[in-house]
BAMI-519652 format. One record per residue (C-alpha): x, y negated, z; residue in one letter. Coordinates in Angstrom, 3 decimals, m for minus. Each point is the difference from the previous one (the first is absolute). Layout:
# BAMI-519652
+----------+----------+----------+-----+
:        u :        v :        w : res :
+----------+----------+----------+-----+
:        X :        Y :        Z :   a :
...
+----------+----------+----------+-----+
This chain:
# BAMI-519652
+----------+----------+----------+-----+
:        u :        v :        w : res :
+----------+----------+----------+-----+
:   25.472 :   26.122 :   25.115 :   m :
:   m3.659 :   m1.008 :   m0.225 :   a :
:   m0.703 :   m2.847 :   m2.375 :   r :
:   m1.239 :   m3.168 :    1.651 :   r :
:   m3.479 :   m1.076 :   m1.090 :   e :
:    0.074 :   m3.539 :   m1.380 :   t :
:   m2.405 :   m2.719 :    1.058 :   s :
:   m1.871 :    0.401 :   m3.280 :   v :
:   m1.627 :    3.171 :    1.402 :   a :
:   m2.957 :   m1.920 :    1.364 :   g :
:   m3.358 :   m1.248 :   m1.263 :   p :
:    1.519 :   m1.058 :   m3.321 :   g :
:    1.575 :    3.369 :   m0.810 :   s :
:   m2.962 :    1.191 :   m2.036 :   r :
:   m0.014 :   m3.227 :   m2.019 :   a :
:    3.726 :    0.382 :   m0.541 :   l :
:   m0.347 :    3.547 :   m1.311 :   i :
:   m2.879 :   m0.860 :   m2.339 :   v :
:    1.851 :   m3.051 :   m1.339 :   d :
:    3.133 :    1.966 :   m0.759 :   i :
:   m1.841 :    2.877 :   m1.669 :   v :
:   m2.056 :   m2.514 :   m2.037 :   r :
:    3.058 :   m1.891 :   m1.260 :   s :
:    2.161 :    3.100 :   m0.557 :   a :
:   m2.728 :    1.844 :   m1.957 :   v :
:    1.456 :    3.330 :    1.187 :   t :
:    2.302 :    0.594 :    2.964 :   i :
:    1.033 :    2.806 :    2.348 :   s :
:   m0.362 :    0.167 :    3.776 :   r :
:    3.790 :   m0.020 :    0.353 :   v :
:    0.218 :   m3.191 :   m2.044 :   e :
:   m2.774 :   m1.548 :    2.089 :   l :
:    1.974 :    0.693 :    3.162 :   a :
:    3.136 :   m1.539 :   m1.524 :   d :
:   m1.840 :   m3.118 :   m1.150 :   v :
:   m2.127 :   m0.608 :    3.093 :   t :
:    2.312 :    1.065 :    2.822 :   g :
:   m2.784 :    2.140 :    1.448 :   l :
:    0.788 :    3.482 :    1.276 :   t :
:   m0.901 :    3.044 :   m2.056 :   q :
:   m2.705 :    1.055 :    2.506 :   p :
:   m1.628 :   m3.432 :   m0.251 :   s :
:    0.122 :    0.125 :   m3.798 :   i :
:   m1.467 :    3.504 :   m0.020 :   s :
:   m2.867 :   m0.991 :    2.310 :   n :
:   m0.855 :   m3.156 :   m1.961 :   l :
:    0.186 :    1.759 :   m3.366 :   v :
:   m2.134 :    2.887 :    1.284 :   r :
:   m2.613 :   m2.511 :    1.207 :   e :
:   m0.026 :   m1.877 :   m3.323 :   l :
:   m0.305 :    3.230 :   m1.991 :   i :
:   m2.908 :    1.135 :    2.194 :   a :
:   m1.769 :   m3.297 :   m0.694 :   e :
:    0.562 :    0.369 :   m3.758 :   g :
:    2.125 :   m3.151 :   m0.240 :   i :
:    3.151 :    1.764 :   m1.235 :   i :
:    0.680 :    3.445 :   m1.439 :   h :
:    2.910 :    2.239 :   m0.875 :   e :
:    0.745 :   m0.339 :   m3.693 :   i :
:    2.914 :    2.376 :   m0.624 :   g :
:    3.624 :    0.550 :    0.910 :   s :
:    3.381 :   m1.484 :   m0.816 :   a :
:    3.464 :    1.517 :    0.194 :   d :
:    1.999 :   m0.699 :    3.121 :   s :
:    3.760 :   m0.028 :    0.545 :   i :
:   m0.685 :    2.039 :    3.141 :   r :
:   m1.347 :    2.848 :   m2.140 :   g :
:   m3.632 :    0.082 :    1.097 :   k :
:   m2.388 :   m1.869 :   m2.372 :   p :
:   m1.584 :   m3.104 :    1.522 :   r :
:   m3.789 :   m0.238 :   m0.140 :   k :
:   m1.116 :   m3.314 :   m1.461 :   l :
:   m3.027 :   m1.975 :    1.135 :   i :
:   m2.024 :   m2.698 :   m1.756 :   a :
:   m3.117 :   m2.118 :    0.471 :   i :
:   m3.243 :    1.795 :   m0.927 :   t :
:   m1.819 :   m2.646 :   m2.071 :   p :
:   m3.680 :    0.926 :   m0.181 :   a :
:   m0.745 :    1.128 :    3.567 :   t :
:   m0.822 :   m3.520 :    1.239 :   r :
:   m1.212 :   m3.190 :   m1.675 :   f :
:   m0.072 :   m3.690 :    0.828 :   g :
:   m2.517 :   m2.475 :   m1.388 :   i :
:    0.784 :   m3.673 :   m0.592 :   g :
:   m2.262 :   m2.919 :   m0.913 :   f :
:    1.510 :   m3.239 :   m1.281 :   h :
:   m2.442 :   m2.899 :    0.321 :   l :
:    0.527 :   m2.426 :   m2.880 :   g :
:   m1.923 :   m3.229 :   m0.666 :   p :
:   m2.634 :    1.781 :   m2.109 :   d :
:    0.886 :    3.696 :    0.073 :   t :
:    0.919 :    2.887 :    2.267 :   v :
:    2.806 :    2.279 :   m1.194 :   t :
:   m0.498 :    3.489 :    1.462 :   c :
:    2.950 :    2.418 :    0.085 :   v :
:    0.564 :    3.494 :    1.365 :   a :
:    3.527 :    1.382 :    0.497 :   v :
:    1.461 :    3.313 :    1.120 :   d :
:    2.774 :    0.488 :    2.555 :   l :
:    2.738 :   m1.018 :   m2.448 :   t :
:   m1.792 :   m3.237 :   m0.925 :   g :
:   m1.073 :    1.447 :   m3.339 :   g :
:   m3.242 :   m1.521 :   m1.277 :   v :
:   m2.815 :    2.539 :   m0.304 :   v :
:   m2.806 :   m2.461 :   m0.732 :   g :
:   m0.563 :   m3.668 :   m0.731 :   r :
:   m2.842 :   m2.301 :   m1.004 :   e :
:   m0.780 :   m3.723 :    0.006 :   v :
:   m3.543 :   m1.083 :    0.809 :   v :
:   m1.723 :   m3.355 :    0.655 :   p :
:    0.604 :   m1.404 :    3.487 :   r :
:   m2.499 :    1.350 :    2.518 :   t :
:   m0.579 :   m0.213 :    3.739 :   d :
:   m1.278 :    3.591 :    0.073 :   a :
:    3.467 :    1.519 :    0.385 :   l :
:   m1.237 :    3.120 :    1.788 :   a :
:   m2.249 :    0.789 :   m2.953 :   t :
:    2.880 :   m0.687 :   m2.391 :   r :
:    2.211 :    2.374 :    2.011 :   f :
:   m2.595 :    2.772 :   m0.191 :   a :
:   m0.542 :   m0.433 :   m3.742 :   e :
:    3.696 :   m0.223 :   m0.789 :   f :
:    1.085 :    3.053 :    1.985 :   t :
:   m3.016 :    2.009 :   m1.174 :   s :
:    0.806 :   m0.826 :   m3.623 :   g :
:    3.522 :    1.380 :    0.502 :   l :
:   m1.353 :    3.077 :    1.775 :   d :
:    2.403 :   m0.504 :    2.890 :   l :
:   m0.683 :    2.286 :    2.989 :   p :
:   m1.110 :   m2.197 :    2.883 :   r :
:    2.161 :    1.875 :    2.506 :   d :
:    3.116 :   m0.845 :   m2.026 :   r :
:   m0.635 :   m3.758 :   m0.077 :   i :
:    2.067 :   m1.667 :    2.709 :   e :
:   m1.695 :   m3.385 :   m0.063 :   g :
:   m0.427 :   m3.298 :   m1.808 :   l :
:    2.112 :   m3.152 :   m0.131 :   a :
:   m1.429 :   m3.333 :   m1.151 :   v :
:    2.425 :   m2.673 :   m1.195 :   v :
:   m0.481 :   m3.592 :   m1.115 :   a :
:    2.107 :   m3.117 :   m0.653 :   p :
:    1.065 :   m2.079 :    2.987 :   t :
:   m1.996 :   m3.265 :   m0.083 :   p :
:    1.447 :   m3.461 :    0.539 :   y :
:   m0.368 :   m1.378 :    3.553 :   p :
:   m3.571 :   m1.248 :    0.374 :   g :
:   m1.162 :    1.753 :   m3.159 :   e :
:   m3.056 :    2.285 :    0.386 :   p :
:    0.909 :    3.664 :   m0.026 :   a :
:   m1.742 :    3.319 :    0.539 :   p :
:   m0.030 :    1.102 :    3.632 :   d :
:    2.043 :    3.116 :   m0.558 :   l :
:   m0.090 :    0.955 :    3.677 :   a :
:   m3.807 :    0.126 :   m0.168 :   a :
:    0.184 :    1.843 :   m3.334 :   v :
:    2.340 :    2.530 :    1.573 :   r :
:   m2.216 :    0.663 :    3.022 :   a :
:   m3.182 :    0.241 :   m2.054 :   d :
:    1.478 :    2.315 :   m2.618 :   l :
:    1.644 :    2.253 :    2.558 :   s :
:   m3.347 :    0.481 :    1.722 :   e :
:   m1.833 :    0.658 :   m3.266 :   q :
:    2.575 :    2.369 :   m1.475 :   l :
:    1.133 :    1.773 :    3.132 :   g :
:    3.588 :   m0.364 :   m1.255 :   l :
:    2.989 :   m2.188 :    0.882 :   p :
:   m0.107 :   m3.371 :   m1.809 :   v :
:    3.022 :   m2.274 :   m0.372 :   l :
:    0.240 :   m3.574 :   m1.255 :   v :
:    3.046 :   m1.791 :   m1.428 :   e :
:    0.993 :   m2.802 :   m2.356 :   n :
:    0.440 :    0.960 :   m3.641 :   d :
:    3.703 :   m0.825 :   m0.356 :   a :
:    1.014 :    2.056 :    3.042 :   a :
:   m2.126 :    2.911 :   m1.176 :   a :
:    1.580 :   m0.145 :   m3.459 :   a :
:    3.457 :    0.182 :    1.586 :   a :
:   m0.882 :    3.108 :    2.000 :   l :
:   m1.531 :    1.607 :   m3.090 :   g :
:    3.108 :   m0.618 :   m2.094 :   e :
:    2.216 :    1.279 :    2.817 :   f :
:   m2.042 :    3.167 :    0.465 :   w :
:   m0.660 :    0.933 :   m3.631 :   s :
:    3.535 :   m0.825 :   m1.199 :   r :
:    1.422 :    2.262 :    2.728 :   r :
:    2.214 :   m2.832 :    1.235 :   v :
:    2.310 :    1.038 :    2.832 :   s :
:   m0.829 :   m1.398 :    3.430 :   r :
:    3.675 :   m0.997 :    0.216 :   e :
:   m0.498 :   m2.595 :   m2.750 :   q :
:   m1.009 :   m3.599 :    0.784 :   a :
:   m2.929 :   m0.264 :   m2.400 :   f :
:   m1.969 :   m3.026 :   m1.207 :   g :
:   m2.937 :   m0.437 :   m2.342 :   c :
:   m1.156 :   m3.220 :   m1.715 :   i :
:   m3.736 :   m0.197 :   m0.713 :   y :
:   m0.830 :   m2.563 :   m2.682 :   l :
:   m3.677 :   m0.905 :   m0.402 :   a :
:   m2.071 :   m3.139 :    0.588 :   t :
:    2.486 :   m0.513 :    2.815 :   g :
:    3.413 :    1.513 :    0.692 :   i :
:    0.578 :    2.427 :    2.846 :   g :
:    2.677 :    2.415 :    1.100 :   a :
:    0.182 :    3.128 :    2.087 :   g :
:    2.961 :    1.630 :    1.721 :   f :
:    0.639 :    3.577 :    1.116 :   v :
:    2.797 :    0.568 :    2.505 :   f :
:    0.681 :    3.427 :    1.481 :   g :
:   m3.083 :    1.371 :   m1.740 :   g :
:   m2.327 :   m2.536 :    1.650 :   a :
:   m1.654 :   m3.150 :   m1.273 :   l :
:    1.386 :   m3.141 :    1.601 :   f :
:   m3.117 :   m1.957 :    0.937 :   r :
:    1.149 :   m2.902 :    2.186 :   g :
:   m1.477 :   m1.451 :    3.183 :   a :
:   m3.488 :   m0.484 :   m1.460 :   s :
:    0.074 :    2.538 :   m2.850 :   f :
:    0.817 :   m2.849 :   m2.358 :   d :
:    3.590 :    0.741 :   m1.059 :   a :
:    0.860 :   m0.319 :   m3.677 :   g :
:   m1.603 :   m3.308 :   m0.972 :   e :
:    2.628 :   m0.497 :   m2.680 :   l :
:   m2.301 :   m2.349 :   m1.909 :   g :
:    0.429 :   m2.561 :    2.758 :   h :
:    3.766 :   m0.034 :   m0.084 :   l :
:    0.883 :   m3.532 :   m1.099 :   s :
:    2.308 :   m0.329 :   m2.992 :   i :
:   m0.279 :   m3.831 :   m0.047 :   h :
:   m0.227 :   m1.826 :    3.331 :   y :
:   m1.816 :   m2.955 :   m1.577 :   d :
:   m1.829 :    1.924 :   m2.711 :   g :
:   m3.623 :    0.651 :   m0.809 :   r :
:   m2.348 :   m0.011 :    2.998 :   p :
:   m1.465 :    3.364 :    0.981 :   c :
:   m3.325 :    0.679 :    1.743 :   p :
:    1.973 :    1.772 :    2.730 :   c :
:    1.380 :   m3.393 :    1.096 :   g :
:    3.516 :    0.502 :   m1.363 :   n :
:    1.524 :   m1.567 :   m3.102 :   r :
:    1.846 :    1.645 :   m2.877 :   g :
:   m1.321 :    3.515 :    0.714 :   c :
:    1.008 :    2.408 :   m2.751 :   v :
:   m3.682 :    0.881 :   m0.423 :   e :
:   m0.552 :   m3.493 :   m1.413 :   r :
:    2.452 :    0.825 :   m2.808 :   y :
:   m0.098 :    3.745 :   m0.694 :   a :
:   m3.409 :    1.490 :    0.882 :   s :
:   m2.580 :    0.939 :   m2.622 :   m :
:   m1.865 :   m3.227 :    0.859 :   d :
:    3.125 :   m2.088 :   m0.568 :   a :
:    0.793 :    1.722 :   m3.294 :   i :
:   m3.487 :   m0.561 :   m1.413 :   v :
:    0.085 :   m3.649 :    1.124 :   a :
:    3.395 :   m0.497 :   m1.680 :   a :
:   m1.211 :    1.591 :   m3.242 :   a :
:   m3.132 :   m2.134 :   m0.033 :   r :
:    2.285 :   m3.029 :    0.264 :   g :
:    1.267 :    0.850 :   m3.499 :   n :
:   m2.956 :   m0.918 :   m2.289 :   p :
:    1.272 :    1.995 :   m2.968 :   s :
:    0.616 :    3.155 :    2.030 :   l :
:   m3.275 :   m0.380 :    1.884 :   s :
:   m1.989 :   m0.305 :   m3.228 :   a :
:    1.835 :    2.890 :   m1.642 :   r :
:   m0.747 :    2.345 :    2.908 :   l :
:   m3.501 :   m1.253 :    0.743 :   g :
:    0.905 :   m1.087 :    3.529 :   l :
:   m2.634 :   m2.713 :   m0.039 :   g :
:   m2.834 :    2.503 :   m0.357 :   d :
:   m2.249 :   m0.431 :    3.078 :   p :
:   m0.716 :    3.732 :   m0.032 :   a :
:    3.691 :    0.914 :    0.241 :   a :
:    0.881 :    1.326 :    3.456 :   t :
:    3.360 :   m0.629 :    1.637 :   l :
:    1.043 :    3.584 :   m0.629 :   s :
:   m1.011 :   m0.090 :   m3.650 :   r :
:    1.744 :   m3.333 :   m0.579 :   s :
:    3.182 :    1.158 :    1.696 :   h :
:    0.026 :    3.236 :   m2.011 :   d :
:   m0.352 :   m1.993 :   m3.220 :   a :
:    3.054 :   m2.091 :    0.898 :   i :
:    2.044 :    3.036 :    1.075 :   a :
:   m0.963 :    1.956 :   m3.115 :   r :
:    0.994 :   m2.927 :   m2.237 :   a :
:    3.308 :   m0.360 :    1.867 :   a :
:    1.065 :    3.615 :   m0.507 :   v :
:   m1.048 :   m0.187 :   m3.678 :   h :
:    2.351 :   m2.892 :   m0.669 :   g :
:   m2.105 :   m3.168 :    0.351 :   d :
:    2.671 :   m2.580 :    0.986 :   p :
:   m2.333 :   m2.271 :    1.994 :   a :
:   m1.577 :    2.885 :    1.920 :   a :
:    3.413 :    1.523 :    0.672 :   f :
:    1.259 :   m3.327 :    1.351 :   a :
:   m2.882 :   m0.155 :    2.496 :   v :
:    0.527 :    3.567 :    1.265 :   i :
:    3.787 :   m0.284 :    0.027 :   d :
:   m0.100 :   m3.223 :    2.009 :   e :
:   m2.301 :    1.623 :    2.558 :   a :
:    2.319 :    3.018 :    0.147 :   a :
:    2.917 :   m2.336 :    0.677 :   g :
:   m1.811 :   m1.575 :    2.944 :   y :
:   m0.942 :    3.421 :    1.347 :   l :
:    3.569 :    1.288 :   m0.307 :   s :
:    1.245 :   m2.886 :    2.168 :   a :
:   m2.453 :    0.973 :    2.741 :   a :
:    0.833 :    3.699 :   m0.327 :   v :
:    3.713 :   m0.789 :    0.394 :   t :
:   m0.695 :   m1.754 :    3.293 :   s :
:   m2.070 :    2.970 :    1.138 :   m :
:    2.715 :    2.508 :   m0.970 :   v :
:    2.681 :   m2.095 :    1.694 :   n :
:   m2.020 :   m0.312 :    3.208 :   l :
:   m0.884 :    3.702 :    0.299 :   l :
:    2.962 :    1.619 :   m1.817 :   d :
:   m2.312 :    2.081 :   m2.179 :   l :
:    1.358 :    2.795 :   m2.170 :   g :
:   m3.012 :    0.640 :   m2.204 :   r :
:   m2.808 :   m2.241 :   m1.269 :   v :
:   m3.094 :    0.919 :   m2.020 :   v :
:   m2.062 :   m2.556 :   m1.925 :   l :
:   m3.692 :    0.789 :   m0.105 :   t :
:   m3.497 :   m1.483 :   m0.140 :   g :
:   m2.189 :   m1.124 :   m2.916 :   p :
:    2.330 :   m2.927 :   m0.674 :   g :
:    2.733 :    2.325 :   m1.308 :   v :
:   m2.252 :    2.506 :   m1.786 :   a :
:    0.777 :   m1.349 :   m3.489 :   l :
:    3.087 :   m2.213 :    0.274 :   a :
:    1.804 :    1.859 :    2.773 :   g :
:    3.135 :    0.433 :   m2.105 :   s :
:    0.477 :   m3.781 :   m0.097 :   i :
:   m0.231 :   m0.231 :    3.791 :   y :
:    2.233 :    2.998 :    0.602 :   a :
:    2.718 :   m1.363 :   m2.290 :   r :
:    0.002 :   m3.419 :    1.700 :   r :
:    0.021 :    1.477 :    3.502 :   v :
:    2.813 :    2.448 :   m0.843 :   r :
:    2.136 :   m2.723 :   m1.600 :   d :
:   m0.533 :   m2.332 :    2.953 :   q :
:    0.893 :    2.633 :    2.589 :   l :
:    3.073 :    1.157 :   m1.918 :   e :
:    1.286 :   m3.590 :    0.019 :   r :
:   m1.116 :   m1.260 :    3.398 :   t :
:   m0.969 :    2.780 :    2.442 :   a :
:    2.134 :   m0.342 :    3.109 :   h :
:    0.522 :    3.764 :    0.194 :   s :
:    0.942 :    0.500 :   m3.666 :   r :
:    3.680 :    0.714 :    0.798 :   q :
:   m1.004 :    2.734 :    2.472 :   r :
:   m2.986 :    1.630 :   m1.685 :   h :
:   m2.290 :   m0.518 :   m2.942 :   g :
:   m3.707 :   m0.721 :    0.254 :   v :
:   m2.163 :    2.257 :   m2.144 :   t :
:   m2.915 :   m1.858 :   m1.638 :   v :
:   m2.786 :    2.130 :   m1.453 :   e :
:   m3.456 :   m0.434 :   m1.477 :   l :
:   m3.027 :    1.782 :    1.384 :   s :
:   m1.435 :    2.751 :   m2.177 :   a :
:   m3.558 :   m1.016 :    0.935 :   q :
:    0.117 :   m3.709 :    0.876 :   p :
:   m3.732 :   m0.720 :   m0.240 :   r :
:   m0.858 :    2.850 :    2.372 :   d :
:    2.962 :   m0.329 :    2.365 :   a :
:   m1.985 :   m1.444 :    2.919 :   a :
:   m2.668 :    2.699 :   m0.232 :   g :
:    2.605 :    2.748 :   m0.264 :   i :
:    1.813 :   m1.497 :    2.966 :   g :
:   m3.209 :   m0.097 :    2.022 :   a :
:   m0.493 :    3.714 :   m0.573 :   a :
:    3.665 :    0.666 :    0.841 :   a :
:   m0.495 :   m1.809 :    3.319 :   l :
:   m2.617 :    2.600 :    0.880 :   v :
:    2.262 :    2.872 :   m1.001 :   v :
:    2.955 :   m1.313 :    1.989 :   q :
:   m2.101 :   m0.684 :    3.099 :   a :
:   m1.486 :    3.499 :   m0.169 :   a :
:    3.006 :    2.203 :   m0.723 :   v :
:    2.913 :   m2.092 :    1.256 :   a :
:   m1.219 :   m2.051 :    2.984 :   p :
:    2.607 :   m1.689 :    2.135 :   g :
:    1.358 :   m2.633 :   m2.392 :   h :
:   m1.554 :   m2.927 :    1.844 :   t :
:   m1.970 :   m0.552 :    3.217 :   p :
:   m3.061 :   m1.078 :   m2.009 :   g :
:   m1.043 :    1.287 :   m3.387 :   a :
:   m1.823 :   m3.135 :   m1.135 :   s :
:   m1.350 :   m3.353 :    0.977 :   r :
:   m2.715 :    0.119 :    2.589 :   s :
+----------+----------+----------+-----+
C-alpha cells in the first residue's frame, strides 16, 4: 500500500529537513522519513536539492539491520555565511557564522552609521566570497515606549539597496535565542527559551524551529514582568518590573549604595562605564567578596522568580542564560535559577528544565543576528515574515 504523504510535505518541508539534519549532526534518509512522516520520494527529492545547493552533503555510511549500509548526510558548514551586526550604545559587534552557526569571524568597533562600509570592510578582512554571503541582520535592544530608537526599517531598506543583499532586523534578545538554538543544535521538538541579561532583561523563544515574535515583534520582554505589584516604578509605566532589580543597571546602583563596596571597586569613578562597573562587581563576587556576592546573588534571586513564571507560562524544557550580564558571574545566576525551578516549576514532576550558560555571552546577539540570516536563507518557511518591517 502506498504511504500517505503527511501535511508536513508543504512549504515548510525544506525547513523541517534542514532543522533535523542540523540537530542530528548526521542522519540517514531512512531516518529522516521515519522522523518527518514524509514519503521516501519526497525525502529523496528534498535531499537531492539541498545537496545540489551545497547545504548538505553525504558524509559516510552506517550499518543497517536491513543489510544495506545507510548513507549519512550532514550540514556543509562553509558553503554559505551569514553576517550579523549588534548595535550597542557605543559599539557595533560584527559576527560572521557558517551554516552550523559556528563563528568564523568577529570584531567590535566604535558605533558608526556607515554600516554598509563596515560590512564591506568586515567581510573583506575575512576574505569571504561575496557569492557565499547570504545577507546581513542588524539587531538592537528594544527601547522603552516613547524612548528614541534607531529606525531599523529605514536602516534595513537603505542597507539592502546599498549591499544588494537581503537585510533583516530584530531585537537583540530574540536574535540571541535563535543563535543559541541554531549553534547548540537544539531539536525543533524542544520548547526553548533564552534569557538575555544586559542593561535591560529580554527573552527569546523558539518553538518548532521558529522564533516566537508576538503580534508586534515584541515578544519576550521578560524585564517588564512584575515581581512586586507595588514595587519600584519603571519607565515602561509598570511597577516592580524585574529589570528594576536584576539588570546590570540595577546591580551597579545597588553596589553603589554600599559605600565600602563602591569605594573598594572604584564605582564612583566618573570615567567608569556601566559595563566596566558591572564587570568589577561580578568579578569581585566570583572571587569571594561577600558584599559583591550579596549584590549579584540578590539580583539572581529576583531574576529566578521571573524565569519561573516564564517557564510555568510556556512550559519550557530548556533555558539558556546569555548576554554581557552573565559573562563573568553566570554561575551564580545559573545556580539560583536551577534551584528555583527544581523547587517551584509547575512541570517539575513531569519533566526537568535544563538551565545552561552561553559559551559566548557577550557576542550572543551578534551571533544570533548572523544565524537569522542563515536560517532565512537555507531553511525558509519557519514564519510568514523573517523580521520586523
